[in-house]
KOLTIDO-206439 format. One record per residue (C-alpha): residue number from 1; residue in one letter; chain; y, x, z. Coordinates in Angstrom, 1 decimal. Layout:
<rs>
> NUM/A/A/Y/X/Z
...
</rs>
This chain:
<rs>
> 1/M/A/-27.9/0.0/62.4
> 2/K/A/-29.1/-2.6/59.5
> 3/M/A/-29.6/0.1/57.0
> 4/N/A/-32.1/2.2/59.6
> 5/K/A/-33.9/-0.6/60.2
> 6/I/A/-34.3/-1.3/56.5
> 7/I/A/-35.4/2.0/55.5
> 8/E/A/-37.9/1.9/58.5
> 9/Q/A/-39.6/-1.2/56.7
> 10/L/A/-39.6/0.7/53.1
> 11/T/A/-41.2/3.6/54.9
> 12/Q/A/-43.8/1.6/56.2
> 13/L/A/-44.6/0.3/52.7
> 14/N/A/-45.4/4.0/51.7
> 15/K/A/-48.6/3.8/54.0
> 16/N/A/-51.6/4.6/52.1
> 17/T/A/-49.8/4.3/48.5
> 18/M/A/-48.9/7.1/45.9
> 19/M/A/-45.7/7.4/47.3
> 20/E/A/-47.0/8.2/51.0
> 21/W/A/-48.8/11.1/48.9
> 22/M/A/-46.0/12.2/46.8
> 23/G/A/-43.9/12.7/49.9
> 24/V/A/-40.9/9.7/49.0
> 25/E/A/-38.2/9.4/51.6
> 26/Y/A/-35.7/6.4/51.4
> 27/L/A/-32.2/7.2/51.9
> 28/E/A/-29.9/5.0/51.4
> 29/T/A/-30.0/1.6/50.5
> 30/G/A/-27.3/-1.2/49.1
> 31/E/A/-26.8/-3.9/47.0
> 32/G/A/-27.8/-3.4/43.8
> 33/Y/A/-28.7/0.2/44.7
> 34/L/A/-31.5/3.0/46.1
> 35/K/A/-31.4/6.6/47.0
> 36/V/A/-34.7/8.5/47.8
> 37/R/A/-36.0/12.1/47.5
> 38/M/A/-39.6/13.6/46.7
> 39/P/A/-40.6/16.9/47.9
> 40/V/A/-41.3/18.8/44.5
> 41/D/A/-44.4/21.1/45.4
> 42/H/A/-48.2/20.9/44.8
> 43/R/A/-48.1/17.2/44.8
> 44/T/A/-45.9/16.9/41.9
> 45/W/A/-46.4/19.9/40.1
> 46/Q/A/-47.6/20.3/36.8
> 47/P/A/-50.3/22.9/36.8
> 48/D/A/-47.6/25.6/35.9
> 49/G/A/-45.9/25.2/38.5
> 50/I/A/-42.7/22.9/37.8
> 51/L/A/-41.7/19.2/38.6
> 52/H/A/-44.1/17.1/36.3
> 53/G/A/-42.2/14.4/34.5
> 54/G/A/-45.0/11.9/35.7
> 55/A/A/-43.9/12.0/39.4
> 56/N/A/-40.1/11.3/37.9
> 57/L/A/-41.7/8.5/36.3
> 58/A/A/-43.4/7.1/39.2
> 59/L/A/-40.1/8.1/41.5
> 60/A/A/-37.8/5.9/39.4
> 61/E/A/-40.3/3.4/39.2
> 62/T/A/-40.4/3.0/42.9
> 63/V/A/-36.8/3.1/43.1
> 64/A/A/-36.4/0.0/40.5
> 65/G/A/-39.5/-1.9/41.7
> 66/I/A/-38.6/-1.5/45.2
> 67/G/A/-34.5/-2.2/44.0
> 68/S/A/-35.4/-5.8/42.3
> 69/A/A/-37.5/-6.5/45.5
> 70/M/A/-35.0/-6.3/47.8
> 71/L/A/-32.7/-8.6/45.4
> 72/V/A/-35.1/-11.3/45.3
> 73/D/A/-36.9/-14.1/47.4
> 74/L/A/-40.3/-12.3/47.7
> 75/E/A/-42.0/-15.5/48.8
> 76/R/A/-41.1/-17.1/45.8
> 77/Y/A/-41.1/-14.1/43.2
> 78/D/A/-43.2/-11.1/42.4
> 79/V/A/-41.7/-8.1/40.7
> 80/R/A/-43.2/-6.6/37.7
> 81/G/A/-42.4/-3.3/35.3
> 82/A/A/-42.3/-4.1/32.1
> 83/Q/A/-40.9/-1.1/30.7
> 84/I/A/-39.6/2.7/31.5
> 85/S/A/-38.5/4.9/29.5
> 86/A/A/-37.0/8.7/30.6
> 87/N/A/-35.0/11.6/29.1
> 88/H/A/-36.1/15.0/30.6
> 89/T/A/-33.3/17.5/30.7
> 90/G/A/-34.3/20.3/33.3
> 91/T/A/-36.7/21.0/35.8
> 92/I/A/-37.4/22.8/39.0
> 93/S/A/-40.3/24.3/41.1
> 94/S/A/-39.6/23.9/44.6
> 95/G/A/-36.6/21.9/47.1
> 96/W/A/-36.2/18.3/46.6
> 97/V/A/-35.6/15.7/44.0
> 98/Y/A/-33.0/13.2/44.8
> 99/A/A/-33.5/9.7/42.4
> 100/E/A/-30.4/7.3/42.5
> 101/G/A/-30.9/4.0/41.1
> 102/H/A/-28.5/1.3/40.4
> 103/I/A/-29.2/-2.2/39.0
> 104/I/A/-27.1/-2.8/35.5
> 105/H/A/-28.4/-5.9/34.4
> 106/R/A/-29.4/-8.7/37.3
> 107/G/A/-31.0/-11.7/35.3
> 108/K/A/-32.8/-14.9/36.5
> 109/N/A/-36.0/-13.1/35.0
> 110/T/A/-35.4/-9.6/34.2
> 111/H/A/-33.5/-6.7/35.8
> 112/V/A/-32.6/-3.3/34.3
> 113/W/A/-32.2/-0.5/36.5
> 114/N/A/-30.8/2.9/35.3
> 115/V/A/-32.4/6.0/37.3
> 116/D/A/-31.1/9.6/37.5
> 117/M/A/-33.1/12.4/39.2
> 118/K/A/-31.2/15.0/40.3
> 119/N/A/-32.2/18.7/42.4
> 120/E/A/-30.5/19.5/45.7
> 121/K/A/-27.2/21.0/43.7
> 122/G/A/-26.9/17.9/41.7
> 123/K/A/-28.4/19.0/38.2
> 124/L/A/-29.5/16.2/36.0
> 125/L/A/-33.1/16.4/35.8
> 126/S/A/-34.3/13.0/33.8
> 127/T/A/-32.6/9.8/33.9
> 128/C/A/-34.8/6.8/33.6
> 129/R/A/-34.1/3.3/32.2
> 130/M/A/-36.6/0.3/33.6
> 131/T/A/-36.9/-2.8/33.3
> 132/N/A/-38.5/-5.1/36.0
> 133/F/A/-40.0/-9.0/35.4
> 134/I/A/-39.4/-11.4/37.9
> 135/V/A/-41.8/-13.8/38.3
> 136/S/A/-42.9/-16.9/40.1
> 137/K/A/-45.5/-16.6/42.3
> 138/K/A/-48.2/-19.5/41.4
</rs>
């Protein structure tokens, strides 16, 4: 029941954002883990009708950013993206892309995440590495 409540809260964060426009849905969460999905359609295509690499990056940054936010006290800290890199290894033109993020470094001032995007059959489409700064609120 607790995960359903967290998923509801995360979904509310999407209201009036790029993530809502892109159709991002939160699926699972745990300590240092987040899984989401995004439709592959006119909102996430390149002009030639395939999944846009930038949509994958936006999805990965969301997973890593929300993942870090769930690990810190948001009354005291903000999470800010510092660096992201990706290798695109495949593409699709319809269906869903699933992103799974795992924290691989949880420091006091930085978090590093690995986020893999796969199609519905589990084929890797993109892998991303994201670093977040954890900064004190002023």
